C-alpha positions as CSV (number, residue, x, y, z in Angstrom):
1,V,163.1,95.1,47.2
2,V,164.2,96.7,50.5
3,I,168.0,96.7,50.8
4,G,170.6,98.4,53.0
5,G,170.4,98.8,56.7
6,V,166.8,97.9,57.0
7,A,167.3,94.6,55.2
8,V,170.4,93.9,57.4
9,G,168.2,94.4,60.4
10,M,165.8,91.8,59.1
11,L,168.3,89.2,57.8
12,G,171.2,89.9,60.2
13,K,171.4,92.1,63.3
14,P,169.5,95.3,63.7
15,R,171.5,98.5,63.5
16,Y,171.0,102.2,63.1
17,T,170.4,103.4,59.6
18,A,169.6,106.9,58.5
19,D,167.7,105.9,55.3
20,V,165.6,103.3,53.6
21,G,167.3,101.7,50.5
22,A,165.5,99.8,47.8
23,I,166.0,98.4,44.4
24,F,163.5,99.2,41.6
25,L,163.8,97.9,38.1
26,L,163.3,101.4,36.8
27,Y,164.4,102.7,33.4
28,S,165.5,106.3,32.8
29,A,162.4,106.8,30.6
30,D,160.2,105.9,33.6
31,L,161.7,108.5,35.9
32,P,159.2,111.4,35.3
33,Q,156.2,109.2,36.0
34,F,157.9,107.5,39.0
35,L,158.6,110.9,40.5
36,K,155.1,112.1,39.8
37,D,153.7,109.0,41.6
38,A,156.2,109.5,44.4
39,R,155.1,113.1,44.9
40,A,151.5,111.9,45.4
41,E,152.9,110.0,48.4
42,N,154.8,113.0,49.7
43,I,158.1,111.6,48.5
44,I,160.2,114.2,46.8
45,P,163.7,114.6,45.4
46,R,166.2,115.6,48.0
47,I,168.7,117.1,45.5
48,D,168.3,119.5,42.6
49,N,168.3,117.8,39.2
50,A,167.4,114.4,40.8
51,E,166.5,112.9,37.4
52,D,169.8,113.8,35.8
53,F,171.7,112.5,38.8
54,A,169.7,109.2,38.7
55,R,170.3,108.8,35.0
56,K,174.0,109.2,35.5
57,N,174.5,107.4,38.8
58,R,171.6,104.9,38.8
59,V,170.4,106.1,42.2
60,L,167.4,108.3,42.9
61,L,167.8,110.3,46.1
62,L,164.5,111.1,47.7
63,H,162.9,111.9,51.1
64,H,159.5,111.3,52.6
65,E,158.4,114.8,53.7
66,P,156.1,113.9,56.6
67,S,158.6,111.7,58.3
68,Q,161.8,113.2,56.9
69,T,162.9,109.7,56.0
70,L,165.7,109.6,53.4
71,I,165.1,107.1,50.6
72,D,167.7,105.8,48.2
73,I,166.3,104.0,45.2
74,S,168.8,101.9,43.3
75,M,167.7,101.8,39.7
76,G,168.4,98.1,39.1
77,T,170.6,97.2,36.2
78,P,170.8,93.8,34.5
79,P,171.6,91.1,35.3
80,L,172.4,91.2,39.0
81,E,169.6,93.4,40.2
82,E,167.0,91.6,38.0
83,E,168.0,88.4,39.7
84,I,167.9,90.0,43.1
85,V,164.3,91.2,42.4
86,E,163.3,87.8,41.0
87,R,164.7,85.9,44.0
88,A,163.4,88.2,46.7
89,T,160.7,87.0,49.1
90,Y,158.2,88.7,51.3
91,K,158.8,88.6,55.0
92,S,156.2,89.5,57.6
93,F,157.1,91.1,60.9
94,S,154.2,91.8,63.2
95,N,151.8,93.8,60.9
96,L,154.5,94.7,58.4
97,S,155.3,92.8,55.2
98,I,158.3,93.8,53.1
99,R,160.1,92.3,50.2
100,L,163.7,91.4,51.0
101,P,166.6,90.0,49.1
102,T,168.0,86.6,49.9
103,P,170.8,86.6,52.4
104,E,173.2,85.7,49.6
105,D,172.1,88.6,47.5
106,L,172.4,91.1,50.3
107,I,175.9,89.8,51.0
108,I,176.8,90.3,47.3
109,M,175.5,93.9,47.4
110,K,177.4,94.5,50.7
111,A,180.6,93.0,49.3
112,I,180.3,95.2,46.2
113,A,179.8,98.4,48.4
114,H,182.7,97.2,50.5
115,R,182.7,99.9,53.2
116,P,183.6,98.9,56.8
117,K,180.0,98.9,57.9
118,D,179.1,96.6,54.9
119,I,181.8,94.1,56.0
120,E,180.3,94.1,59.5
121,D,176.8,93.7,58.0
122,I,178.1,90.6,56.1
123,R,179.3,89.1,59.4
124,T,175.9,89.6,61.0
125,I,174.1,88.1,58.0
126,V,176.3,85.1,58.1
127,D,175.8,84.6,61.8
128,K,172.1,84.6,61.4
129,N,172.1,82.6,58.1
130,P,174.8,79.9,58.4
131,I,173.6,77.9,55.4
132,L,174.4,80.0,52.3
133,D,174.9,79.4,48.6
134,I,178.6,80.2,48.6
135,Q,179.0,79.5,44.9
136,R,176.5,82.2,44.0
137,I,178.2,84.7,46.3
138,Q,181.7,83.8,44.9
139,S,180.5,84.1,41.3
140,W,179.1,87.6,41.7
141,V,181.8,88.9,44.0
142,E,184.5,87.7,41.5
143,T,182.5,89.3,38.6
144,F,182.6,92.7,40.3
145,A,186.1,92.5,41.9
146,E,188.1,93.5,38.8
147,P,185.9,96.4,37.7
148,L,186.0,97.7,41.3
149,G,189.8,97.4,41.3
150,A,189.6,95.0,44.2
151,P,191.3,91.8,43.1
152,T,191.4,90.4,46.6
153,L,187.7,91.1,47.4
154,W,186.6,87.5,47.1
155,D,189.4,86.3,49.4
156,E,188.3,88.8,52.1
157,I,184.6,87.8,51.8
158,K,185.5,84.1,51.7
159,K,187.2,84.5,55.1
160,I,183.9,85.8,56.6
161,L,181.8,83.1,55.0
162,T,184.1,80.2,56.0
163,P,184.3,79.5,59.7
164,P,187.8,78.9,61.1
165,E,188.7,75.3,61.6
């Protein structure tokens, strides 16, 4: 499932992004074969010890050599990422078809990342997708708020999702 800035551009408002992000349901034991298959497509690790880094951080940092495109593969972990993959749909744009998360799931990922650009991305997704499953977003954001040490995270996201009266 394509995530990050590319997904925001499709589900919200286009913006510059330096990489392509994706979620793969990929287990650590699958990494050697995945990297072998990626190399066949001219996609190589962009750091030393990429496998060890991916096992520890659940992110595989790659780049596509011919285009010099950076690729961040999030190694999905249950249960959120499994649900995101299950709920994703294909969207076609001109002659390109990509698998995207639902607007709700992209908002959840952006809320968890919680950088200033992620908060702005949430605003653009909400602007383009005014009918959202607020309960799903709230449930997942509240689930992650405590482990992230961000007890007011849902309150902040709720303000973006709820238009002023």
